[in-house]
N, C-alpha and C positions, 0 to 999 in steps of 0.2 A: 686449565683449559683456556685456548686462545679464542678470541671471537670468532675466527674461521672455524674451529673444531666446534664451536657451541653451534653455529650456523649448520655445519654439517650433522651434528646430532638430531637435528630437527626432521632430518630424511631417514625413515627406517623402510625395511621390507626387502633389501636387496643386498643381503649380508652376501650372498655368493661372489658380487663384484666390490666388495669393501675393500680389498687390496688393490684393485684397478686403481680405485677412487684414490686412497691413500699415498699410493705410489705417485701420484701426479702433483700432490697437495703444496710441496715447498716450491717446486717450479712454477705451478701456477700463480703463487703469492708473488715471488721475486718478478715474473713478467707483469703482473698487472699493478703491482705497487711501485716497482722501481725501473721496469724497462720500456713496455709499450707505451707508445703515445695515442692513446685511446680511451673514452670514457664516455657516459650516458650521453654527454654534451656534443660530442663529436662522432658518435657512431654512424652517422650518416655523411660525414665528411670524405670526398675522394682522397683526402690526403693521409687520413687515418692509417695508423699502423694496422695490420691484419693478423689475427691469431686464428689458426686452423686446429680444432681437436680433432685428430684423425681416431686417436683412441676414445671413441665416443661410448663405449660400453663403461658402465659405472660412472657417470658425469657427476656424483655429488660433490666432489671437491670443486670442479668447476661450477656449477650452480652456486655453491657456497660464497666462492670468490667474486664471480658477478654480481651477486646479491651485496657484499661488502662493499662493491664498488659502485652501488647504487643503480646498477641496471634493471633491477626489479624488485618489488617489496619483499620483506621478510616473510609475510603472511604466505606468500607463494610456497614456501618451501615444506611446511607441514603437510600439504595435500600432495606433494610430488608423486608422480606415477599412478596418480588415481585418474578415473574416467575423465575428469573434466578439467584436469590440471593442464597447464602449458608445459610443465617440466616432465617429460617423459623418461624411460630408461635409455633412451638415445638421444640426444639434444637436437630440436627442429628448428631450423634458422627462421621459418616462418612464423613460429610461437614465442621464442625466447629471445628478449633485446638482447643484443651484444654477440649473438651466436652468427658466426659467419658462415658455416655449413653444416647441413644437417649429416650426422655421422653414425657410425655405429657397425656399418658394414667395412670391415678392413680392408686396407690397401688402398684406398682414394684419396687420402688428405694429400701425401706429397704430390701426387700428380696433378691436384687441384691446384696446390702451392706454386707448383712450375707454369700453370695457367694463369694464374693470377700476377705472378712477378712479370711475366711477359706482357700480359696486358697494361700493367702499371709503367712498364718500361717504354710501351709503344704511346702511353700519354705523356711521358716525360715526367711521372710522378717517382719520387725516390722513398717512397714508405716501405716499411719493413714487411715482411710476410714471414710470420714464425708459426710452424707446424708441430704439433706434438705427435709422436708415434710410441707406440709400445715396441720392445725388442722383438717379439714373436711376430709382430705385423710386418717386420721386414722379410719373413720368410714369403711374402705375397711378391710375385715377380714384377707386377706393375711398379713396385718400389723400386726396384732396381733399374728399370727403364728409366724412371724419373731421376734417379740419382745420377746415372750418365748424362742425360739431357741436361740437366741444370747445371753441371760441370762444364758441359762442351759449350752451352751458351753463356757461360759466365755469369750467372744470375745471382749477382753479390747481394740483392734483396732478401734473399732466402736463407732464414736460419731453421735448421731441423735440431727440435730436440728429442732423443731417445731415450725413453725411459727404461734403463736397463734393470729388470729385477729377476734375471736368471731364467727366464720362461721361454726363450726361444728354442726351437728344436734341436740345435746344436751350439749351445751356449759354452762359449770358449773366451775367457778373459782377454780384452783387447781385440777382439776379433770385431766388433762393429766400428770401432774408430778407423781401424786398417781397411775396412771395406770401402767406407767414403774417401778416406786418404789417398788410396791407389785410383781413385777415379779423378783426384785433383781437388777435393774438397779440403778447405781449412777444419781441421778436425781435432777435437779435445775431449778427454774424459774427465770427468769431476764427482765429486761427493754431491748425490743429488739429494742431500739435505742441509748442506752448508749454504746459507742465504749470500755470504759475501762472495764466496767462490762462484756461486752461480750466478750473481748479478754481473761480476765480471767477466764470466765467460758469455753469458747471453748478452751483454752490451757491445760485443766485438762485431766489427763488420770488416770483412776483407776485401779488399778492392779486386773486383772481375773474378771473384771465386764466392761459391755459396760456402756458408758455414754450417757445422753440426756440433752440437754439444751433446755429448753421452753422459746421461745423470744416472749413476750408479744408486741404487737403492738396495734394500735388505731383499733376500730372496723371496719370491711370493710363496 
């Protein structure tokens, strides 16, 4: 058992969302351990990279990774989702250090990423905005509008990570990548469990184009 898996094991009681949590684990580890320029000491820095968890249900992996990076103490994990715990079933940006957006209601993270990237551009800040969504979450119409707008505005700061576990309404292999590519995004599909491949894909930035990485994992 890895150290992250040990931290996840301290949180129990939300077994129905365990697949949602474990599906994101490898992407989250690679982002926080190898890609994102953010940590507890820079969480308030305007020039930090931003990570937005739009797939906010089942956040155990997210909490475990944040804890492993020192955003909050391990003691918080055992009491997660209890009445007086800051760690809820959905992450709350006002309660959990390192959390950029409160999420769980699907379809909002990508539009928020567009607004964040526009705000950073207006300030002349080149920081990255990475947003993680689920494949089924792309059924929400607000996401398609955000996909169109991000490409039209050339928001190169944005990287979307789509966790593809075959749970969308009309799951067809390759369809997610094509959906972004036809709008002008730089799009790739990778093995969502391969850390080396994930690091290469997530580190890539395309000039004047937003990026999407479709991370394929086992079916839900």
